[in-house]
N, C-alpha and C positions, 0 to 999 in steps of 0.2 A: 183359158179354158180349164186348166188344172184347178184354179181357184174356185170356179163354179162347181167342179166335180167334188172337191173337198167340202164345200159348203153344202152341197146336196147330201153327201154322206153323213155329215154331222147332223143335219136336219132330220134325216130319215132314221138314223139309229137312236135308240133310247139313251138318255143320259145316265139313267140308273136302272139296273136290272132288279128283278124281284129278289134275287139272292143277296144283293147288297144291303137289303133291309134287315138281314139276319146277322147276328153277332156270335162269335165263339164264346161258349161258356164252360166247356169241359174238354180236356184232351187226355188220352191215355193210350198205352200200348197193350192194354189187357182187354180182350174182347168181352169177358164176363162183366167187368166194371162198366164198360160202355153200355152194355145191355141193361144193367141195373139202373144206371143214371137215366137212361132213356125211359125205362118203365116208371121210375119215380116221377119224372117230369110229366109224362103223359097221364099218369094217375091224378095229377093235380090240374090237368086241363091245359098244359102248355104244349103247343105244337112244336115238334122236334124234327130237325134234319140231321141225320147221321151220315158222315162222310168217312169212309174207310180208306185211308191212305197207306195201309200196310201192304208190303210186298207179298205177292201171292206165292212166291217160291219159298221164301224164308219169312216166317211170321215174326221174326225179331227185328225187322226194319220197318220204320214208319209208325204212324199213330192213327187212332180213330178220333175224329173230332165231332163234337155235338154243337149244333148251332140252334139258336132260338131267335124269334122276332125281337128287334131292338126294344120294343115296348115291354117285353117280358124278361129282360136280362136280370134285373135286380131280384125279381121273384124266383127265377130259375137258379140263380146263385145261392139264394137262401135255401131253396129246396135241396140242392145238391149238398150243401154244407151241414144241414141239420141232421142230427142222428136219427136212425130209424125208430119210429114210434110203434 
């Protein structure tokens, strides 16, 4: 019986979520830098997901992470690393 339940659960749950298609391209502990990078990427047409993992009590713990679709990783890293024009 447990084997059938496990099989049903594996079959009904997705093997990959939508978020797993995104890759981390930038990480910082400074809020203003995360916002600048987000705006730079969005200005170039890259869809951005920002995850704030900073502690709400003390802003010196944790980091802010920026994720993009795995198809845009190379372009996003190029945009992040190029100097402001």
